[in-house]
C-alpha positions in Angstrom: 128.9 213.0 158.1 131.4 211.9 160.7 133.9 214.7 161.2 136.8 212.2 161.5 136.3 210.7 158.0 138.0 212.0 154.9 136.3 212.4 151.5 138.1 209.2 150.5 136.7 207.3 153.5 133.2 208.6 152.6 133.7 207.2 149.1 134.8 203.9 150.7 131.6 203.9 152.8 129.5 204.3 149.6 130.7 200.8 148.6 126.9 198.8 148.1 126.2 197.3 145.5 123.3 196.8 145.5 122.8 197.0 147.8 120.9 199.5 148.2 120.4 201.6 151.3 121.9 199.6 154.1 120.9 201.5 157.2 121.4 200.8 160.9 118.0 200.2 162.4 117.3 202.0 165.7 115.8 200.3 168.7 112.5 202.1 168.6 110.1 202.6 165.8 108.8 206.1 164.9 107.9 208.2 162.0 110.0 211.2 160.9 108.1 214.5 161.0 108.5 216.8 158.1 108.4 220.5 159.2 107.0 223.0 156.7 106.3 220.2 154.3 109.9 219.1 153.8 112.1 216.3 155.0 115.8 216.7 155.7 117.7 213.9 154.2 121.4 213.4 154.8 122.7 210.7 152.4 125.9 209.1 151.2 125.7 207.5 147.7 126.5 203.9 147.2 127.7 202.0 144.2 124.1 202.2 142.9 123.3 205.2 145.0 122.7 203.7 148.5 122.5 205.8 151.6 123.4 205.9 155.3 121.9 208.4 157.7 124.4 210.3 159.8 122.4 209.4 162.9 122.7 205.7 162.0 126.4 205.9 161.6 126.9 207.7 164.9 124.7 205.3 166.8 126.0 202.0 165.3 128.5 199.9 167.1 131.8 199.4 165.2 131.3 196.0 163.5 133.7 193.1 163.2 134.6 192.8 159.5 132.4 190.4 157.8 133.6 187.0 156.6 132.0 185.0 153.8 129.0 183.4 155.5 128.6 179.7 156.1 125.5 177.9 155.0 122.6 178.1 157.5 119.1 176.9 157.3 116.7 179.9 157.2 113.7 179.7 159.6 110.5 180.2 157.6 108.4 183.1 158.7 104.9 184.0 157.5 104.5 187.4 155.8 101.6 189.8 155.5 99.1 189.1 152.7 99.8 191.4 149.7 97.1 194.1 149.2 97.7 194.1 145.4 97.2 191.4 142.8 100.0 188.8 142.9 101.6 187.3 139.8 101.2 183.6 139.1 104.1 181.5 140.1 106.6 181.1 137.3 108.5 178.0 136.1 111.7 179.7 137.4 110.5 179.7 141.0 112.1 176.5 142.2 115.7 176.9 141.3 117.7 180.0 140.3 119.2 179.8 136.8 122.7 181.2 136.3 123.1 183.8 133.6 125.0 182.2 130.6 128.7 182.6 130.4 129.2 184.6 133.6 132.7 183.8 134.8 133.9 186.2 137.6 137.6 187.0 137.9 139.5 184.8 140.4 136.5 182.5 140.4 134.5 185.2 142.4 136.6 184.4 145.5 138.4 187.3 147.2 140.4 184.8 149.2 142.0 183.8 145.9 143.4 187.3 145.1 145.6 188.1 148.1 146.3 186.6 151.5 145.7 188.6 154.7 149.4 188.1 155.4 150.4 189.7 152.0 148.1 192.7 152.7 149.3 193.0 156.3 152.9 193.2 154.9 152.0 196.5 153.3 151.9 198.3 156.7 152.6 195.8 159.5 149.4 196.3 161.4 146.9 193.5 161.3 144.7 193.6 158.2 141.7 191.4 157.7 139.4 190.8 154.7 135.9 192.1 155.0 133.6 190.3 152.6 130.0 191.1 151.7 127.5 189.0 153.7 125.9 188.0 150.4 126.1 189.1 146.8 123.6 191.0 144.7 124.9 189.5 141.4 125.8 192.9 139.9 129.5 192.2 140.0 129.0 188.6 138.9 127.0 189.3 135.7 129.9 191.6 134.7 132.5 188.9 135.5 133.9 191.1 138.2 135.1 191.0 141.8 135.4 193.7 144.5 137.5 192.9 147.6 138.3 194.9 150.8 140.7 194.5 153.7 140.5 196.8 156.7 142.8 197.4 159.7 141.8 195.0 162.5 143.2 196.9 165.5 142.6 200.5 164.6 139.2 201.1 162.9 139.6 202.2 159.3 143.2 203.5 159.9 144.0 201.6 156.7 142.1 199.9 153.9 143.1 197.9 150.8 140.8 197.6 147.9 141.1 195.2 144.9 138.9 195.4 141.8 139.1 193.0 138.8 136.7 193.0 135.8 136.8 191.9 132.2 138.4 194.8 130.3 135.4 195.0 128.0 133.0 196.1 130.8 135.2 198.7 132.4 134.2 202.2 131.1 137.0 204.2 129.6 136.4 207.0 132.0 137.2 204.7 134.9 140.4 203.5 133.4 141.5 207.0 132.3 140.8 208.4 135.8 143.3 206.1 137.5 146.5 207.9 138.3 149.2 205.5 139.4 151.2 206.4 142.5 150.3 208.1 145.8 148.4 211.2 146.6 147.8 213.0 149.9 144.5 211.8 151.4 143.6 215.1 152.9 143.1 213.5 156.2 146.2 214.0 158.3 149.5 212.1 157.6 147.9 209.6 155.3 148.1 208.7 151.6 146.2 206.8 149.0 148.2 204.8 146.6 146.9 203.1 143.4 148.2 200.9 140.6 146.2 199.2 137.8 146.6 197.4 134.5 145.3 194.8 132.2 146.3 191.1 132.5 145.1 188.8 129.7 141.9 190.7 129.2 141.2 191.4 132.9 141.4 194.9 134.2 143.0 194.8 137.7 143.3 197.7 140.2 144.8 197.7 143.8 144.3 200.7 146.0 145.6 201.3 149.5 145.0 204.0 152.1 146.9 204.5 155.3 149.7 206.3 157.2 152.4 207.8 155.0 155.1 205.9 156.9 153.4 202.5 156.2 151.7 202.7 152.8 153.8 203.2 149.7 153.6 203.0 145.9 156.1 200.1 145.9 154.1 198.2 148.5 150.9 198.6 146.4 152.8 197.6 143.3 153.9 194.4 145.1 150.3 193.5 145.9 149.2 194.2 142.3 152.0 191.8 141.1 150.9 189.1 143.5 147.3 189.3 142.5 148.2 189.5 138.8 150.3 186.4 139.0 147.3 184.4 140.4 144.8 185.5 137.6 146.2 182.7 135.4 145.2 180.1 138.0 141.5 180.7 137.2 139.3 180.8 134.1 139.4 184.0 132.2 136.8 186.4 133.4 133.8 187.0 131.1 130.5 188.9 131.5 127.1 187.2 131.3 125.2 187.2 128.1 121.9 189.0 128.3 118.8 186.9 127.6 115.1 187.7 126.8 114.3 186.8 130.5 116.4 189.6 131.9 114.4 192.5 133.4 114.5 195.9 131.7 115.7 199.0 133.5 112.8 200.2 135.7 111.2 203.5 135.0 111.2 204.9 138.6 108.4 207.5 138.0 106.2 204.9 136.2 106.9 202.4 139.0 105.8 205.0 141.7 102.6 205.7 139.6 101.6 202.1 139.6 101.9 201.7 143.4 99.0 202.2 145.8 100.7 204.1 148.7 98.3 202.4 151.1 100.2 199.2 150.6 102.9 200.8 152.7 100.5 202.7 155.0 100.7 206.2 153.4 98.6 208.5 151.3 101.1 209.4 148.5 104.2 208.0 146.8 106.5 209.6 144.3 110.0 209.0 142.9 112.6 210.7 145.1 115.0 212.6 142.9 118.6 211.6 143.4 120.3 213.6 146.1 123.3 211.4 146.7 126.8 212.4 145.7 128.2 211.3 142.4 130.9 208.6 142.7 132.3 209.8 139.4 134.7 207.6 137.6 135.9 205.7 140.6 135.9 201.9 140.3 133.0 201.6 142.8 130.8 203.1 140.0 131.5 200.3 137.5 128.4 198.3 138.2 126.2 201.3 137.6 128.1 202.8 134.7 128.1 199.4 133.0 124.4 199.1 133.6 124.5 196.0 135.7 122.3 197.4 138.4 119.5 200.0 138.7 117.9 201.7 141.6 114.9 203.8 142.5 114.0 205.6 145.7 110.3 205.9 146.5 109.1 208.7 148.9 106.0 207.8 150.8 104.2 210.6 152.6 101.0 211.4 154.5 99.4 214.4 156.0 99.3 218.1 154.9 100.0 221.5 156.1 103.0 222.3 158.3 103.5 218.8 159.5 103.5 215.5 157.6 105.1 212.1 157.8 107.3 210.3 155.3 109.6 207.4 154.6 111.9 206.5 151.8 112.1 202.9 150.4 115.0 201.9 148.1 114.4 199.5 145.2 117.5 197.8 143.6 117.3 195.6 140.5 120.0 193.4 139.0 118.9 191.9 135.7 120.3 188.4 135.4 121.6 188.5 138.9 119.9 185.3 140.3 123.0 183.3 140.1 124.1 184.7 143.5 120.7 184.2 145.2 122.1 181.1 147.1 124.5 183.4 148.9 121.6 185.3 150.3 119.8 182.2 151.5 123.1 181.1 153.1 123.7 184.4 154.9 123.7 184.6 158.6 120.3 185.5 160.0 118.6 184.9 156.6 114.9 183.9 157.0 112.6 182.8 154.2 109.5 185.0 153.5 106.7 184.7 151.0 106.5 186.8 147.8 104.2 185.1 145.3 106.0 183.9 142.2 109.4 184.3 143.7 111.9 182.9 146.2 112.5 185.5 148.9 114.5 186.0 152.1 115.1 188.8 154.6 118.9 189.2 155.1 121.3 191.7 156.8 122.4 194.6 154.6 125.7 194.7 152.7 127.7 197.5 154.3 131.3 196.3 155.0 132.3 199.2 157.2 129.4 199.9 159.5 126.4 198.0 161.0 123.6 197.2 158.7 119.8 197.0 158.7 118.0 194.3 156.7 116.8 194.0 153.2 114.2 191.9 151.3 115.8 189.9 148.5 113.6 188.3 145.9 114.3 186.4 142.6 112.3 184.9 139.8 115.1 182.5 139.1 116.8 184.8 136.6 116.8 188.3 138.1 117.3 189.9 141.6 115.2 192.4 143.4 116.2 194.1 146.6 113.8 196.2 148.7 115.2 198.2 151.6 112.6 200.0 153.8 113.3 203.1 155.7 115.3 202.9 158.9 112.2 203.5 161.1 110.3 200.4 159.8 110.5 196.7 160.4 111.8 195.0 157.2 108.8 192.7 156.9 106.5 195.7 156.7 107.7 196.1 153.1 106.7 192.7 152.0 103.3 193.8 150.5 105.2 196.6 148.7 107.8 194.0 147.5 105.0 191.9 146.0 103.7 194.9 144.0 107.2 195.9 142.8 108.1 192.3 141.9 104.8 192.0 139.8 105.8 195.2 138.0 109.1 194.0 136.7 109.2 192.9 133.1 111.8 191.7 130.5 
């Protein structure tokens, strides 16, 4: 990975809910050769195990932190005709149905937690909130919120992260792993300071990283106190209640076995065994540890002998996550596409620190499906595959 980033920053970059693999797409299209029958994969795990290639990180332009998107009207775009049978349209197709009783902390609005001025006061160098471009629904079905501020003038010199979830959905391992105070970051004269606690049934954590002369335990405690005081201004956070319409956890090997690899232009497809680093008990892992989101990586290959070709496609599923589908349709650059029986759009990825490729988002009105093709492919090339995967999902 980038030599200038610490392990903590690598963990920060794993932040995707769900997003799956949010890769930077290169200008040209090519297939990756596999020498001696193997493919070299360099990955960084996301919240649900997403990845960024090192080449993608190095070639991307440093992005401007993302603000919450304004509503735009997507431009319809025709999609390839699926090569596998399509499901009949469902009664859920016209309008997403929110999961019952899902109430995110702070009303699901990061702007209601802390102001940029309060966060900036921690270190005195401009800090700006960097929101997701859209939401997968994984945090929302848990009743949680995940907010980030980054240094505006000096790239990732400092970050502030806030998490808030109903105490009932936070694994004990995550709570127990929090050590209040500051520790050396292992990346020069910088520290990471953390404080956490439970306020009226909501577990709240504030974490800051930055230079030792500007980030302190007392400063992080002040941010925690400010956010905690505002919790009472919003309805108490509660997770969604699972219904019979929620999809089950996908069996990745069985899913691969049901797919004709020709739908993506290859001869073979198999589940790619996880190779990403384990986020452990960090709060970024809550959505996966609480089983709010599931992912599969499918490895498509062709050829034989010493040289073959291959690509990896990431599948992410959020049972009950359709309540946030409108944030995808409202995202900048969103464009409507056709997946039979679903509402679907192609939207930019969710990485809040680097540039992002695009992902297909589809919903049956109750659940959310995200399909992220390999960096070398146009996103729309994965529409026939998305149709097959969508038809394979079941309660």
